[in-house]
C-alpha positions, 0 to 999 in steps of 0.5 A: 486477489486482494493483498492487505498490509499494515503500514505507518502512513498517518495522513490522507495526503501521504496516502494519496501520494503513495497511491499515485506512486504505486499506480505508476508501477501497477497501473491495473491495480485498485489501491486504497488505504484505511487510515481509520484502522489501527493498522493503517491498512493498505489494500491492493487488488491485483492478480500479479503483484508480489508482497515483496514488491509492495513492501519494497516500494513503500520502504523506499518511500520511507514508510513501514509496510508488512503483510497483514495475515 
């Protein structure tokens, strides 16, 4: 399942750090950002991750994150 989130991540360097941190928690996931999109999209492909876990982790790193419907 692919989950899509709107974030306020601005820079590629930030996105790489966040991806590394998320992969520590969810090592079997495929994670990427689309910073060209106006919503600064975060995509997470994993069968067992909850939206709340992703949002909580990004918030703990100081970033805004919400599920994009």
